[in-house]
N, C-alpha and C positions, 0 to 999 in steps of 0.2 A: 701891234695887235692888242696890247694891254696885258700880256702874260706877265706874271710876277717874275722877278729876277731869278728865283729858285728854279724856274722852269725854262731858263734861257741858257744859251751857249755863246761863247765869244766868237765873233766873226771878224776876220781881217778885211778892212775896207779896201786896201790895196793888197791883193793876194800875195802870199809869201813867194809863190813861184814867179811873181813879177817884182821881186825884191821888196815887198812890203814888210816893214819891220813889225816885230811883236812888241809894240809899245802902246801905252794907253791911248795916245792920239790916233792910232791906226786900228783900234778895236772898238766894237760896238756889241752890245748884248742883243741877241735876237732869239725868239723862241725856236724850238726845234722845227716846227712846220715852216716858219718864215725862212729859217736857215736852209732847209731843204729847197724851198722855192728860189732862193738866191742862187744856189749852186746848180740846180737842175732845171729850173723854169725861166732862167734869164732875168730874174728880178735883180735890182741893184740897190745899193745904199748910196744915197747922195748926201754929201756933207757940205754945208754952207755955214761958215763960221762955227758956232756951237750948236747948230741944228742938224739933226740926222733924220732923213726921210727914206722909207723903203718904197721903191717904185716898181710897178709892174712893167713888163716889156713895152706896153703901149705908152709908157711914161706917166700914167696916172698914179698919184700917190696912194699908198695903202689907206690913208685916212687919218693916221696918227703921227704927229711929229713929236720927237723927243728932243729935249734940250739937255745938254751936258756941258759942264764947264771943263774945258780942256786943261790938263795939267802938264802936258808935254809938248 
């Protein structure tokens, strides 16, 4: 969504309750509103190589892709 990192929270791509590890490769920064939508409105974070996209339940992307170099 373009929010600065200071307005973001860490989100586990694979949830901890599904044995997702708290490691850099399984975390992504999302703003509070997007984090809420992920947990309560069935949005998802899709990871393909070093590219992360937030998708709505109808699978349309939010509109902004973020690249990150994985370190783990």
